[in-house]
All heavy atoms as TSV, in Angstrom:
chain	resi	resn	atom	element	x	y	z
A	1	MET	N	N	114.690	87.088	63.761
A	1	MET	CA	C	115.698	87.815	64.509
A	1	MET	C	C	116.176	88.997	63.667
A	1	MET	O	O	116.275	88.896	62.447
A	1	MET	CB	C	116.874	86.898	64.835
A	1	MET	CG	C	116.500	85.654	65.651
A	1	MET	SD	S	115.747	86.011	67.249
A	1	MET	CE	C	117.148	86.411	68.224
A	2	VAL	N	N	116.436	90.103	64.332
A	2	VAL	CA	C	116.941	91.305	63.673
A	2	VAL	C	C	118.084	91.885	64.500
A	2	VAL	O	O	118.154	91.674	65.709
A	2	VAL	CB	C	115.851	92.388	63.488
A	2	VAL	CG1	C	114.772	91.926	62.539
A	2	VAL	CG2	C	115.247	92.798	64.808
A	3	THR	N	N	118.956	92.624	63.830
A	3	THR	CA	C	120.042	93.302	64.525
A	3	THR	C	C	119.648	94.758	64.731
A	3	THR	O	O	119.251	95.435	63.785
A	3	THR	CB	C	121.350	93.226	63.723
A	3	THR	OG1	O	121.675	91.848	63.511
A	3	THR	CG2	C	122.497	93.894	64.464
A	4	VAL	N	N	119.739	95.211	65.973
A	4	VAL	CA	C	119.418	96.592	66.319
A	4	VAL	C	C	120.661	97.267	66.902
A	4	VAL	O	O	121.577	96.596	67.384
A	4	VAL	CB	C	118.238	96.670	67.309
A	4	VAL	CG1	C	116.951	96.193	66.666
A	4	VAL	CG2	C	118.510	95.871	68.581
A	5	HIS	N	N	120.665	98.587	66.835
A	5	HIS	CA	C	121.810	99.379	67.294
A	5	HIS	C	C	121.318	100.614	68.025
A	5	HIS	O	O	120.254	101.147	67.702
A	5	HIS	CB	C	122.622	99.896	66.090
A	5	HIS	CG	C	122.965	98.866	65.088
A	5	HIS	ND1	N	124.190	98.262	65.040
A	5	HIS	CD2	C	122.247	98.332	64.067
A	5	HIS	CE1	C	124.207	97.404	64.027
A	5	HIS	NE2	N	123.041	97.421	63.433
A	6	HIS	N	N	122.127	101.111	68.972
A	6	HIS	CA	C	121.865	102.449	69.484
A	6	HIS	C	C	122.185	103.401	68.349
A	6	HIS	O	O	122.988	103.094	67.463
A	6	HIS	CB	C	122.744	102.770	70.692
A	6	HIS	CG	C	122.182	102.275	71.981
A	6	HIS	ND1	N	121.012	102.749	72.532
A	6	HIS	CD2	C	122.639	101.339	72.841
A	6	HIS	CE1	C	120.775	102.131	73.663
A	6	HIS	NE2	N	121.744	101.261	73.871
A	7	PHE	N	N	121.557	104.566	68.356
A	7	PHE	CA	C	121.766	105.528	67.284
A	7	PHE	C	C	121.707	106.946	67.833
A	7	PHE	O	O	121.244	107.186	68.947
A	7	PHE	CB	C	120.716	105.346	66.187
A	7	PHE	CG	C	119.294	105.498	66.656
A	7	PHE	CD1	C	118.625	106.705	66.504
A	7	PHE	CD2	C	118.625	104.441	67.250
A	7	PHE	CE1	C	117.310	106.847	66.941
A	7	PHE	CE2	C	117.309	104.570	67.683
A	7	PHE	CZ	C	116.651	105.778	67.530
A	8	GLN	N	N	122.225	107.861	67.038
A	8	GLN	CA	C	122.202	109.262	67.422
A	8	GLN	C	C	121.616	110.095	66.298
A	8	GLN	O	O	121.683	109.697	65.130
A	8	GLN	CB	C	123.600	109.763	67.778
A	8	GLN	CG	C	124.593	109.685	66.646
A	8	GLN	CD	C	125.991	110.083	67.080
A	8	GLN	OE1	O	126.267	110.209	68.271
A	8	GLN	NE2	N	126.867	110.299	66.127
A	9	THR	N	N	121.014	111.211	66.673
A	9	THR	CA	C	120.492	112.164	65.702
A	9	THR	C	C	120.936	113.561	66.123
A	9	THR	O	O	121.254	113.800	67.302
A	9	THR	CB	C	118.952	112.129	65.616
A	9	THR	OG1	O	118.398	112.338	66.907
A	9	THR	CG2	C	118.459	110.811	65.049
A	10	TRP	N	N	120.968	114.464	65.154
A	10	TRP	CA	C	121.356	115.841	65.421
A	10	TRP	C	C	120.176	116.597	66.038
A	10	TRP	O	O	119.071	116.580	65.507
A	10	TRP	CB	C	121.797	116.516	64.128
A	10	TRP	CG	C	122.261	117.924	64.352
A	10	TRP	CD1	C	121.573	119.066	64.050
A	10	TRP	CD2	C	123.485	118.346	64.946
A	10	TRP	NE1	N	122.304	120.172	64.412
A	10	TRP	CE2	C	123.491	119.758	64.975
A	10	TRP	CE3	C	124.584	117.656	65.468
A	10	TRP	CZ2	C	124.545	120.492	65.480
A	10	TRP	CZ3	C	125.638	118.395	65.974
A	10	TRP	CH2	C	125.613	119.789	65.981
A	11	ASP	N	N	120.416	117.232	67.162
A	11	ASP	CA	C	119.409	118.045	67.836
A	11	ASP	C	C	119.736	119.510	67.540
A	11	ASP	O	O	120.701	120.057	68.076
A	11	ASP	CB	C	119.432	117.767	69.340
A	11	ASP	CG	C	118.342	118.492	70.099
A	11	ASP	OD1	O	118.024	119.654	69.737
A	11	ASP	OD2	O	117.811	117.919	71.062
A	12	ARG	N	N	118.939	120.114	66.672
A	12	ARG	CA	C	119.195	121.508	66.266
A	12	ARG	C	C	119.077	122.471	67.444
A	12	ARG	O	O	119.795	123.463	67.508
A	12	ARG	CB	C	118.238	121.930	65.169
A	12	ARG	CG	C	118.605	121.305	63.843
A	12	ARG	CD	C	117.708	121.828	62.765
A	12	ARG	NE	N	116.544	120.940	62.708
A	12	ARG	CZ	C	115.503	121.118	61.943
A	12	ARG	NH1	N	115.431	122.158	61.156
A	12	ARG	NH2	N	114.514	120.253	61.946
A	13	THR	N	N	118.197	122.185	68.384
A	13	THR	CA	C	118.015	123.062	69.540
A	13	THR	C	C	119.269	123.078	70.410
A	13	THR	O	O	119.722	124.130	70.845
A	13	THR	CB	C	116.801	122.605	70.378
A	13	THR	OG1	O	115.658	122.574	69.532
A	13	THR	CG2	C	116.560	123.539	71.545
A	14	ARG	N	N	119.815	121.906	70.661
A	14	ARG	CA	C	121.015	121.789	71.496
A	14	ARG	C	C	122.302	122.078	70.727
A	14	ARG	O	O	123.323	122.381	71.322
A	14	ARG	CB	C	121.134	120.381	72.073
A	14	ARG	CG	C	120.081	120.007	73.057
A	14	ARG	CD	C	120.370	118.625	73.563
A	14	ARG	NE	N	119.366	118.146	74.475
A	14	ARG	CZ	C	119.422	116.970	75.066
A	14	ARG	NH1	N	120.421	116.149	74.831
A	14	ARG	NH2	N	118.465	116.594	75.886
A	15	GLY	N	N	122.243	121.869	69.412
A	15	GLY	CA	C	123.446	122.040	68.602
A	15	GLY	C	C	124.443	120.918	68.795
A	15	GLY	O	O	125.659	121.117	68.718
A	16	GLU	N	N	123.907	119.700	69.052
A	16	GLU	CA	C	124.776	118.538	69.263
A	16	GLU	C	C	124.025	117.251	68.953
A	16	GLU	O	O	122.804	117.245	68.835
A	16	GLU	CB	C	125.276	118.504	70.708
A	16	GLU	CG	C	124.164	118.316	71.736
A	16	GLU	CD	C	124.634	118.428	73.177
A	16	GLU	OE1	O	125.765	118.859	73.415
A	16	GLU	OE2	O	123.851	118.071	74.067
A	17	TYR	N	N	124.789	116.160	68.822
A	17	TYR	CA	C	124.172	114.852	68.623
A	17	TYR	C	C	123.614	114.344	69.940
A	17	TYR	O	O	124.189	114.584	71.006
A	17	TYR	CB	C	125.189	113.839	68.090
A	17	TYR	CG	C	125.427	113.979	66.616
A	17	TYR	CD1	C	126.522	114.695	66.142
A	17	TYR	CD2	C	124.561	113.415	65.693
A	17	TYR	CE1	C	126.749	114.839	64.779
A	17	TYR	CE2	C	124.771	113.550	64.329
A	17	TYR	CZ	C	125.859	114.259	63.883
A	17	TYR	OH	O	126.067	114.398	62.539
A	18	VAL	N	N	122.481	113.642	69.849
A	18	VAL	CA	C	121.836	113.040	71.012
A	18	VAL	C	C	121.720	111.542	70.754
A	18	VAL	O	O	121.207	111.129	69.719
A	18	VAL	CB	C	120.431	113.644	71.233
A	18	VAL	CG1	C	119.712	112.941	72.366
A	18	VAL	CG2	C	120.529	115.135	71.477
A	19	VAL	N	N	122.225	110.739	71.695
A	19	VAL	CA	C	122.116	109.280	71.587
A	19	VAL	C	C	120.795	108.867	72.211
A	19	VAL	O	O	120.487	109.222	73.349
A	19	VAL	CB	C	123.290	108.574	72.299
A	19	VAL	CG1	C	123.120	107.062	72.240
A	19	VAL	CG2	C	124.619	108.984	71.670
A	20	HIS	N	N	120.003	108.115	71.451
A	20	HIS	CA	C	118.685	107.689	71.919
A	20	HIS	C	C	118.804	106.470	72.837
A	20	HIS	O	O	119.678	105.630	72.637
A	20	HIS	CB	C	117.798	107.368	70.717
A	20	HIS	CG	C	117.484	108.594	69.923
A	20	HIS	ND1	N	116.315	109.278	70.050
A	20	HIS	CD2	C	118.226	109.283	69.021
A	20	HIS	CE1	C	116.333	110.326	69.258
A	20	HIS	NE2	N	117.484	110.352	68.611
A	21	PRO	N	N	117.939	106.355	73.831
A	21	PRO	CA	C	118.006	105.216	74.754
A	21	PRO	C	C	117.508	103.915	74.127
A	21	PRO	O	O	117.796	102.838	74.634
A	21	PRO	CB	C	117.095	105.638	75.911
A	21	PRO	CG	C	116.131	106.606	75.287
A	21	PRO	CD	C	116.903	107.313	74.210
A	22	THR	N	N	116.761	104.019	73.036
A	22	THR	CA	C	116.258	102.832	72.352
A	22	THR	C	C	117.236	102.415	71.253
A	22	THR	O	O	118.188	103.130	70.955
A	22	THR	CB	C	114.888	103.118	71.722
A	22	THR	OG1	O	115.002	104.253	70.854
A	22	THR	CG2	C	113.842	103.383	72.793
A	23	LYS	N	N	116.969	101.257	70.673
A	23	LYS	CA	C	117.757	100.750	69.557
A	23	LYS	C	C	116.831	100.523	68.372
A	23	LYS	O	O	115.621	100.360	68.567
A	23	LYS	CB	C	118.449	99.424	69.916
A	23	LYS	CG	C	119.526	99.567	70.967
A	23	LYS	CD	C	120.225	98.236	71.191
A	23	LYS	CE	C	121.447	98.408	72.071
A	23	LYS	NZ	N	122.234	97.152	72.135
A	24	SER	N	N	117.394	100.498	67.163
A	24	SER	CA	C	116.594	100.219	65.979
A	24	SER	C	C	117.476	99.575	64.913
A	24	SER	O	O	118.700	99.502	65.061
A	24	SER	CB	C	115.954	101.495	65.450
A	24	SER	OG	O	114.938	101.182	64.507
A	25	THR	N	N	116.835	99.127	63.840
A	25	THR	CA	C	117.582	98.505	62.750
A	25	THR	C	C	118.348	99.557	61.962
A	25	THR	O	O	117.995	100.737	61.939
A	25	THR	CB	C	116.643	97.764	61.783
A	25	THR	OG1	O	115.771	98.730	61.170
A	25	THR	CG2	C	115.830	96.684	62.490
A	26	MET	N	N	119.394	99.125	61.303
A	26	MET	CA	C	120.217	100.016	60.498
A	26	MET	C	C	119.381	100.718	59.428
A	26	MET	O	O	119.533	101.922	59.200
A	26	MET	CB	C	121.360	99.227	59.847
A	26	MET	CG	C	122.369	100.083	59.131
A	26	MET	SD	S	123.746	99.132	58.452
A	26	MET	CE	C	124.498	98.523	59.947
A	27	GLU	N	N	118.476	99.979	58.811
A	27	GLU	CA	C	117.630	100.546	57.763
A	27	GLU	C	C	116.720	101.649	58.310
A	27	GLU	O	O	116.562	102.701	57.682
A	27	GLU	CB	C	116.789	99.451	57.101
A	27	GLU	CG	C	117.590	98.393	56.381
A	27	GLU	CD	C	118.196	97.327	57.303
A	27	GLU	OE1	O	117.792	97.219	58.484
A	27	GLU	OE2	O	119.097	96.614	56.835
A	28	ARG	N	N	116.121	101.409	59.448
A	28	ARG	CA	C	115.208	102.390	60.044
A	28	ARG	C	C	115.974	103.631	60.486
A	28	ARG	O	O	115.501	104.750	60.295
A	28	ARG	CB	C	114.469	101.749	61.224
A	28	ARG	CG	C	113.526	102.671	61.928
A	28	ARG	CD	C	112.307	102.959	61.078
A	28	ARG	NE	N	111.363	103.716	61.873
A	28	ARG	CZ	C	110.683	104.752	61.438
A	28	ARG	NH1	N	110.794	105.147	60.198
A	28	ARG	NH2	N	109.860	105.399	62.224
A	29	VAL	N	N	117.140	103.451	61.074
A	29	VAL	CA	C	117.947	104.596	61.504
A	29	VAL	C	C	118.326	105.450	60.298
A	29	VAL	O	O	118.198	106.673	60.326
A	29	VAL	CB	C	119.209	104.122	62.264
A	29	VAL	CG1	C	120.159	105.279	62.521
A	29	VAL	CG2	C	118.814	103.448	63.579
A	30	ALA	N	N	118.757	104.818	59.225
A	30	ALA	CA	C	119.139	105.543	58.012
A	30	ALA	C	C	117.945	106.278	57.408
A	30	ALA	O	O	118.090	107.392	56.899
A	30	ALA	CB	C	119.738	104.585	56.995
A	31	ALA	N	N	116.748	105.689	57.490
A	31	ALA	CA	C	115.551	106.285	56.898
A	31	ALA	C	C	115.187	107.630	57.529
A	31	ALA	O	O	114.620	108.489	56.867
A	31	ALA	CB	C	114.372	105.326	57.003
A	32	PHE	N	N	115.511	107.810	58.813
A	32	PHE	CA	C	115.188	109.100	59.422
A	32	PHE	C	C	116.426	109.924	59.755
A	32	PHE	O	O	116.407	110.830	60.576
A	32	PHE	CB	C	114.240	108.974	60.622
A	32	PHE	CG	C	114.727	108.146	61.767
A	32	PHE	CD1	C	115.558	108.676	62.724
A	32	PHE	CD2	C	114.303	106.831	61.911
A	32	PHE	CE1	C	115.990	107.916	63.798
A	32	PHE	CE2	C	114.716	106.059	62.989
A	32	PHE	CZ	C	115.566	106.611	63.926
A	33	GLY	N	N	117.539	109.638	59.046
A	33	GLY	CA	C	118.728	110.481	59.118
A	33	GLY	C	C	119.591	110.325	60.348
A	33	GLY	O	O	120.400	111.193	60.647
A	34	GLY	N	N	119.447	109.212	61.058
A	34	GLY	CA	C	120.279	108.981	62.230
A	34	GLY	C	C	121.597	108.325	61.863
A	34	GLY	O	O	121.835	107.960	60.714
A	35	GLU	N	N	122.462	108.202	62.844
A	35	GLU	CA	C	123.750	107.532	62.681
A	35	GLU	C	C	123.881	106.441	63.732
A	35	GLU	O	O	123.566	106.656	64.906
A	35	GLU	CB	C	124.900	108.529	62.848
A	35	GLU	CG	C	124.930	109.600	61.786
A	35	GLU	CD	C	126.083	110.576	61.970
A	35	GLU	OE1	O	126.947	110.343	62.850
A	35	GLU	OE2	O	126.115	111.571	61.247
A	36	ILE	N	N	124.364	105.275	63.306
A	36	ILE	CA	C	124.581	104.141	64.208
A	36	ILE	C	C	125.724	104.465	65.171
A	36	ILE	O	O	126.729	105.041	64.778
A	36	ILE	CB	C	124.944	102.879	63.393
A	36	ILE	CG1	C	123.809	102.497	62.442
A	36	ILE	CG2	C	125.350	101.714	64.286
A	36	ILE	CD1	C	122.542	102.077	63.106
A	37	VAL	N	N	125.572	104.088	66.435
A	37	VAL	CA	C	126.655	104.188	67.405
A	37	VAL	C	C	127.431	102.869	67.329
A	37	VAL	O	O	126.864	101.792	67.584
A	37	VAL	CB	C	126.114	104.437	68.828
A	37	VAL	CG1	C	127.245	104.441	69.836
A	37	VAL	CG2	C	125.326	105.746	68.889
A	38	ALA	N	N	128.689	102.945	66.949
A	38	ALA	CA	C	129.527	101.759	66.755
A	38	ALA	C	C	129.595	100.911	68.028
A	38	ALA	O	O	129.621	101.431	69.145
A	38	ALA	CB	C	130.933	102.170	66.338
A	39	GLY	N	N	129.603	99.594	67.832
A	39	GLY	CA	C	129.766	98.658	68.939
A	39	GLY	C	C	128.517	98.401	69.760
A	39	GLY	O	O	128.604	97.835	70.849
A	40	THR	N	N	127.350	98.805	69.257
A	40	THR	CA	C	126.123	98.638	70.048
A	40	THR	C	C	125.160	97.620	69.451
A	40	THR	O	O	124.010	97.541	69.886
A	40	THR	CB	C	125.394	99.989	70.218
A	40	THR	OG1	O	124.988	100.467	68.923
A	40	THR	CG2	C	126.271	101.021	70.899
A	41	ALA	N	N	125.612	96.837	68.477
A	41	ALA	CA	C	124.736	95.859	67.823
A	41	ALA	C	C	124.263	94.796	68.809
A	41	ALA	O	O	125.004	94.365	69.688
A	41	ALA	CB	C	125.457	95.202	66.655
A	42	GLU	N	N	123.005	94.401	68.634
A	42	GLU	CA	C	122.401	93.358	69.461
A	42	GLU	C	C	121.363	92.634	68.601
A	42	GLU	O	O	120.596	93.275	67.895
A	42	GLU	CB	C	121.724	94.016	70.663
A	42	GLU	CG	C	121.030	93.074	71.598
A	42	GLU	CD	C	120.418	93.799	72.803
A	42	GLU	OE1	O	120.596	95.014	72.975
A	42	GLU	OE2	O	119.735	93.098	73.569
A	43	VAL	N	N	121.353	91.331	68.654
A	43	VAL	CA	C	120.379	90.546	67.901
A	43	VAL	C	C	119.207	90.238	68.823
A	43	VAL	O	O	119.396	89.717	69.930
A	43	VAL	CB	C	121.011	89.241	67.361
A	43	VAL	CG1	C	119.980	88.398	66.632
A	43	VAL	CG2	C	122.180	89.565	66.436
A	44	VAL	N	N	118.006	90.616	68.352
A	44	VAL	CA	C	116.794	90.430	69.159
A	44	VAL	C	C	115.700	89.834	68.283
A	44	VAL	O	O	115.766	89.878	67.059
A	44	VAL	CB	C	116.301	91.761	69.771
A	44	VAL	CG1	C	117.353	92.377	70.670
A	44	VAL	CG2	C	115.873	92.742	68.696
A	45	ALA	N	N	114.666	89.317	68.907
A	45	ALA	CA	C	113.512	88.808	68.169
A	45	ALA	C	C	112.783	89.976	67.519
A	45	ALA	O	O	112.596	91.029	68.140
A	45	ALA	CB	C	112.569	88.078	69.108
A	46	ALA	N	N	112.373	89.820	66.278
A	46	ALA	CA	C	111.660	90.875	65.564
A	46	ALA	C	C	110.405	91.302	66.329
A	46	ALA	O	O	110.014	92.474	66.298
A	46	ALA	CB	C	111.306	90.416	64.154
A	47	ALA	N	N	109.793	90.395	67.045
A	47	ALA	CA	C	108.589	90.707	67.824
A	47	ALA	C	C	108.877	91.655	68.990
A	47	ALA	O	O	107.957	92.220	69.571
A	47	ALA	CB	C	107.967	89.419	68.342
A	48	SER	N	N	110.153	91.861	69.315
A	48	SER	CA	C	110.533	92.769	70.400
A	48	SER	C	C	110.492	94.238	69.987
A	48	SER	O	O	110.592	95.109	70.835
A	48	SER	CB	C	111.951	92.445	70.892
A	48	SER	OG	O	112.009	91.151	71.417
A	49	LEU	N	N	110.343	94.490	68.683
A	49	LEU	CA	C	110.284	95.864	68.203
A	49	LEU	C	C	108.870	96.403	68.369
A	49	LEU	O	O	107.896	95.674	68.205
A	49	LEU	CB	C	110.677	95.941	66.731
A	49	LEU	CG	C	112.067	95.422	66.368
A	49	LEU	CD1	C	112.293	95.568	64.873
A	49	LEU	CD2	C	113.151	96.116	67.149
A	50	ASP	N	N	108.767	97.691	68.680
A	50	ASP	CA	C	107.436	98.287	68.805
A	50	ASP	C	C	106.931	98.723	67.424
A	50	ASP	O	O	107.567	98.454	66.402
A	50	ASP	CB	C	107.443	99.440	69.815
A	50	ASP	CG	C	108.255	100.656	69.372
A	50	ASP	OD1	O	108.634	100.749	68.182
A	50	ASP	OD2	O	108.496	101.533	70.224
A	51	ALA	N	N	105.812	99.415	67.377
A	51	ALA	CA	C	105.192	99.824	66.116
A	51	ALA	C	C	106.074	100.773	65.306
A	51	ALA	O	O	105.931	100.859	64.089
A	51	ALA	CB	C	103.846	100.476	66.389
A	52	GLU	N	N	106.995	101.470	65.962
A	52	GLU	CA	C	107.917	102.379	65.275
A	52	GLU	C	C	109.252	101.713	64.963
A	52	GLU	O	O	110.219	102.387	64.628
A	52	GLU	CB	C	108.118	103.637	66.117
A	52	GLU	CG	C	106.846	104.443	66.278
A	52	GLU	CD	C	107.034	105.665	67.156
A	52	GLU	OE1	O	108.163	105.957	67.587
A	52	GLU	OE2	O	106.034	106.330	67.419
A	53	GLU	N	N	109.296	100.397	65.129
A	53	GLU	CA	C	110.499	99.594	64.887
A	53	GLU	C	C	111.640	99.947	65.835
A	53	GLU	O	O	112.806	99.921	65.471
A	53	GLU	CB	C	110.945	99.696	63.433
A	53	GLU	CG	C	109.927	99.138	62.458
A	53	GLU	CD	C	110.396	99.179	61.016
A	53	GLU	OE1	O	111.616	99.072	60.775
A	53	GLU	OE2	O	109.537	99.315	60.135
A	54	LEU	N	N	111.287	100.269	67.073
A	54	LEU	CA	C	112.269	100.567	68.108
A	54	LEU	C	C	112.295	99.426	69.118
A	54	LEU	O	O	111.275	98.801	69.397
A	54	LEU	CB	C	111.932	101.875	68.820
A	54	LEU	CG	C	111.977	103.136	67.959
A	54	LEU	CD1	C	111.421	104.317	68.736
A	54	LEU	CD2	C	113.379	103.413	67.460
A	55	PHE	N	N	113.470	99.196	69.691
A	55	PHE	CA	C	113.662	98.184	70.721
A	55	PHE	C	C	114.131	98.890	71.981
A	55	PHE	O	O	115.090	99.666	71.952
A	55	PHE	CB	C	114.700	97.159	70.270
A	55	PHE	CG	C	115.093	96.193	71.357
A	55	PHE	CD1	C	114.242	95.157	71.719
A	55	PHE	CD2	C	116.305	96.308	72.017
A	55	PHE	CE1	C	114.586	94.263	72.720
A	55	PHE	CE2	C	116.672	95.422	73.024
A	55	PHE	CZ	C	115.809	94.393	73.372
A	56	ASN	N	N	113.455	98.654	73.079
A	56	ASN	CA	C	113.847	99.221	74.366
A	56	ASN	C	C	114.667	98.191	75.117
A	56	ASN	O	O	114.110	97.218	75.629
A	56	ASN	CB	C	112.599	99.621	75.162
A	56	ASN	CG	C	112.949	100.349	76.436
A	56	ASN	OD1	O	114.034	100.197	76.991
A	56	ASN	ND2	N	112.026	101.151	76.926
A	57	PRO	N	N	116.008	98.389	75.219
A	57	PRO	CA	C	116.841	97.379	75.891
A	57	PRO	C	C	116.590	97.272	77.389
A	57	PRO	O	O	116.913	96.261	77.984
A	57	PRO	CB	C	118.270	97.848	75.595
A	57	PRO	CG	C	118.159	99.279	75.258
A	57	PRO	CD	C	116.790	99.500	74.688
A	58	VAL	N	N	115.980	98.279	77.984
A	58	VAL	CA	C	115.682	98.249	79.417
A	58	VAL	C	C	114.389	97.496	79.685
A	58	VAL	O	O	114.284	96.727	80.624
A	58	VAL	CB	C	115.618	99.677	80.000
A	58	VAL	CG1	C	115.243	99.649	81.473
A	58	VAL	CG2	C	116.949	100.380	79.802
A	59	GLN	N	N	113.382	97.739	78.837
A	59	GLN	CA	C	112.083	97.114	78.986
A	59	GLN	C	C	111.628	96.547	77.641
A	59	GLN	O	O	110.778	97.120	76.989
A	59	GLN	CB	C	111.058	98.121	79.504
A	59	GLN	CG	C	111.376	98.636	80.884
A	59	GLN	CD	C	110.380	99.680	81.331
A	59	GLN	OE1	O	109.998	100.559	80.573
A	59	GLN	NE2	N	109.969	99.590	82.571
A	60	PRO	N	N	112.224	95.432	77.191
A	60	PRO	CA	C	111.846	94.864	75.897
A	60	PRO	C	C	110.344	94.644	75.780
A	60	PRO	O	O	109.695	94.243	76.740
A	60	PRO	CB	C	112.597	93.534	75.867
A	60	PRO	CG	C	113.727	93.712	76.810
A	60	PRO	CD	C	113.205	94.624	77.893
A	61	GLY	N	N	109.820	94.972	74.622
A	61	GLY	CA	C	108.408	94.768	74.362
A	61	GLY	C	C	107.514	95.908	74.791
A	61	GLY	O	O	106.309	95.855	74.630
A	62	ILE	N	N	108.110	96.959	75.360
A	62	ILE	CA	C	107.296	98.111	75.816
A	62	ILE	C	C	107.563	99.289	74.897
A	62	ILE	O	O	108.613	99.588	74.522
A	62	ILE	CB	C	107.608	98.496	77.276
A	62	ILE	CG1	C	107.167	97.369	78.173
A	62	ILE	CG2	C	106.937	99.791	77.643
A	62	ILE	CD1	C	107.448	97.573	79.631
């Protein structure tokens, strides 16, 4: 089991933060410069993450 969170990253084109529809682990989000969205933690099976360590809360496993 792993804890995943929604996260946001800075979009230079838009000039604003964009919240991603997927969730990921705190470590993975930090590795690519994202920020965790508070209050979005969810515990899921590690097997639910895709090859990029992302979890799709709408369609788990896809």
